[in-house]
C-alpha positions in Angstrom: -46.5 -42.5 13.0 -44.3 -42.4 9.9 -46.4 -39.3 8.1 -46.1 -37.7 11.8 -42.5 -38.3 12.3 -42.0 -37.0 8.2 -43.8 -33.5 9.3 -41.6 -33.5 12.2 -38.7 -33.6 10.6 -39.5 -31.0 8.1 -41.0 -28.7 10.7 -37.2 -28.7 12.4 -35.9 -28.3 8.3 -37.9 -25.2 7.9 -37.1 -23.8 11.3 -33.4 -24.6 11.0 -34.1 -22.9 7.9 -35.4 -19.8 9.5 -32.5 -19.6 12.1 -30.1 -19.7 9.8 -31.4 -16.3 8.0 -32.0 -15.1 11.1 -28.5 -15.2 11.7 -27.2 -14.4 7.9 -29.3 -11.0 8.0 -28.2 -9.9 11.9 -24.6 -10.7 9.8 -25.6 -8.8 6.8 -27.0 -5.4 9.4 -23.6 -5.8 11.4 -21.1 -5.9 8.2 -22.9 -3.4 6.1 -21.4 -0.4 8.0 -18.2 -1.7 8.3 -15.4 -1.0 6.8 -13.6 -3.6 5.0 -10.1 -3.4 4.0 -9.2 -4.9 0.8 -5.5 -6.3 0.6 -3.6 -7.1 -2.0 -0.5 -9.6 -1.5 2.7 -8.7 -1.7 5.9 -10.1 -3.0 8.8 -9.9 0.2 12.6 -9.4 -1.2 13.7 -8.3 2.7 15.9 -11.9 2.2 17.7 -9.7 -0.9 18.3 -6.1 0.8 21.4 -4.5 2.2 21.0 -4.2 6.1 24.6 -2.4 6.4 22.1 0.1 8.4 21.8 1.3 11.7 18.2 2.9 12.7 17.8 5.3 15.7 14.7 6.4 17.4 12.8 8.1 13.9 10.3 6.3 12.1 10.3 8.8 9.1 14.4 9.2 9.5 14.5 5.3 9.8 11.9 4.6 6.6 14.5 7.2 4.7 17.6 5.2 5.8 16.6 1.7 4.6 15.2 3.0 1.8 18.6 5.0 0.6 20.8 1.8 1.4 19.2 -0.1 -1.3 19.3 2.2 -4.1 21.7 0.8 -6.8 20.5 -3.1 -5.8 18.6 -5.4 -7.9 16.3 -7.0 -5.0 14.4 -9.8 -7.3 10.8 -9.0 -7.1 8.9 -10.7 -10.0 6.0 -8.3 -10.2 5.2 -4.5 -10.8 7.1 -4.1 -7.2 7.0 -0.1 -6.1 4.4 -0.7 -3.3 6.0 -4.0 -2.5 9.4 -2.1 -2.1 7.8 0.3 0.1 6.0 -2.1 2.2 9.4 -3.9 2.5 11.5 -0.9 3.6 8.6 -0.1 6.2 8.6 -3.9 7.6 12.2 -3.6 8.1 12.3 0.2 9.9 9.2 -1.3 12.2 6.4 0.7 10.5 4.3 -2.2 9.5 1.2 -0.5 11.3 1.9 2.6 9.7 2.5 1.4 7.0 0.4 -1.6 6.1 1.5 -4.0 3.6 -0.2 -4.0 -0.1 1.3 -4.8 -3.4 -1.4 -1.8 -5.0 -0.3 1.6 -5.2 -4.1 3.1 -4.3 -4.9 0.4 -1.8 -1.8 1.1 0.0 -2.4 4.8 0.0 -5.7 4.3 1.1 -4.3 1.9 4.1 -2.0 4.8 5.4 -4.1 7.6 5.0 -6.4 4.6 7.3 -3.6 4.5 10.0 -3.5 7.9 10.5 -1.5 9.2 7.6 -2.4 12.3 6.1 -1.3 14.6 2.7 1.1 16.8 2.9 2.4 19.9 0.8 5.8 19.9 1.8 7.9 17.0 1.6 10.3 15.7 3.9 12.1 12.7 4.4 10.3 10.1 5.1 7.3 10.8 3.3 5.7 8.4 0.9 5.7 9.9 -2.6 2.6 9.1 -4.7 2.4 9.6 -8.9 -1.4 10.8 -10.2 -2.8 10.7 -13.5 -6.2 11.0 -14.3 -5.5 8.7 -17.7 -5.4 5.9 -16.2 -8.2 3.8 -14.2 -6.1 3.7 -11.3 -5.0 7.3 -11.2 -2.1 6.4 -8.3 0.0 4.4 -11.0 3.4 4.5 -8.9 5.2 5.1 -5.1 8.3 5.7 -3.6 9.9 7.4 -0.4 11.0 10.2 0.1 14.9 10.5 1.2 14.5 13.9 1.6 12.7 17.6 0.4 13.9 16.4 -3.8 14.8 12.7 -4.2 13.3 9.6 -3.7 13.9 6.1 -3.6 11.9 4.1 -6.1 11.5 1.0 -7.6 10.1 -0.7 -10.7 11.1 2.0 -12.8 11.8 0.6 -16.5 12.2 -3.0 -16.1 11.2 -5.7 -13.5 14.8 -5.9 -13.0 15.8 -2.7 -12.7 17.7 -1.7 -9.5 16.2 0.2 -6.7 16.8 4.3 -7.8 17.4 7.8 -6.6 15.0 9.6 -8.2 14.4 13.7 -9.0 10.4 12.9 -8.4 10.3 16.2 -11.3 11.3 14.1 -14.1 8.6 11.2 -13.6 6.8 10.1 -17.1 4.7 7.5 -18.2 3.7 6.0 -21.3 -0.1 6.7 -21.9 0.0 4.2 -25.0 1.4 5.1 -28.4 3.6 7.7 -28.1 2.1 10.4 -26.1 3.8 10.7 -22.8 2.7 11.9 -19.1 5.4 13.2 -17.0 5.0 15.7 -14.0 7.0 18.1 -16.0 4.2 18.7 -18.4 1.5 18.4 -15.4 -0.3 15.2 -16.9 1.5 13.6 -13.2 0.8 15.1 -10.0 2.9 14.3 -6.9 1.2 13.0 -3.9 2.6 13.5 -1.0 1.3 11.5 2.1 3.2 11.5 5.8 2.6 8.3 7.6 1.7 9.0 11.6 4.6 9.1 12.6 3.4 11.7 15.8 1.6 8.5 17.1 4.8 7.4 18.4 6.4 10.5 19.7 7.7 11.1 23.4 7.9 7.2 23.7 
């Protein structure tokens, strides 16, 4: 009887292992075709933001309004925070579905494109500006918010404790190591403009 009981237990274990393997195989097949979205947690410092502004009905306008209100303000981030700043502005402008929160610049770009955003050649208010340099392992190295067709509001320029700055993107540069400088002016850095999917809310 003991032998029969032991043999039955082994068969049950084998059956359980087979069923579990089948389930894992089905899940693997199902998820293999799915696109997994990477999210790098972003610090939020909206509690330090200037709220002395009024929002309207235009998403692009609202994003620029929130960003403009922070120019000259130190916000208290403790990590590289250009993407954090964009994410916080998007949250306060009610645009977190168009500009999903992410602390990684490349992943933020991908998230905005996945939600219907698109690259544009002529920037306007409310567009995101990404700076691309092929000298980096991750070529998208910085992001800001366009306040008009020329100027942008950007965080994390220079020291972490620097305030948000209003910038002319033509003068953006970064150190590529040693005394080598890559910039928009010398053609080493490219500007990539992305327009979030504001049109999805048009007419509502």
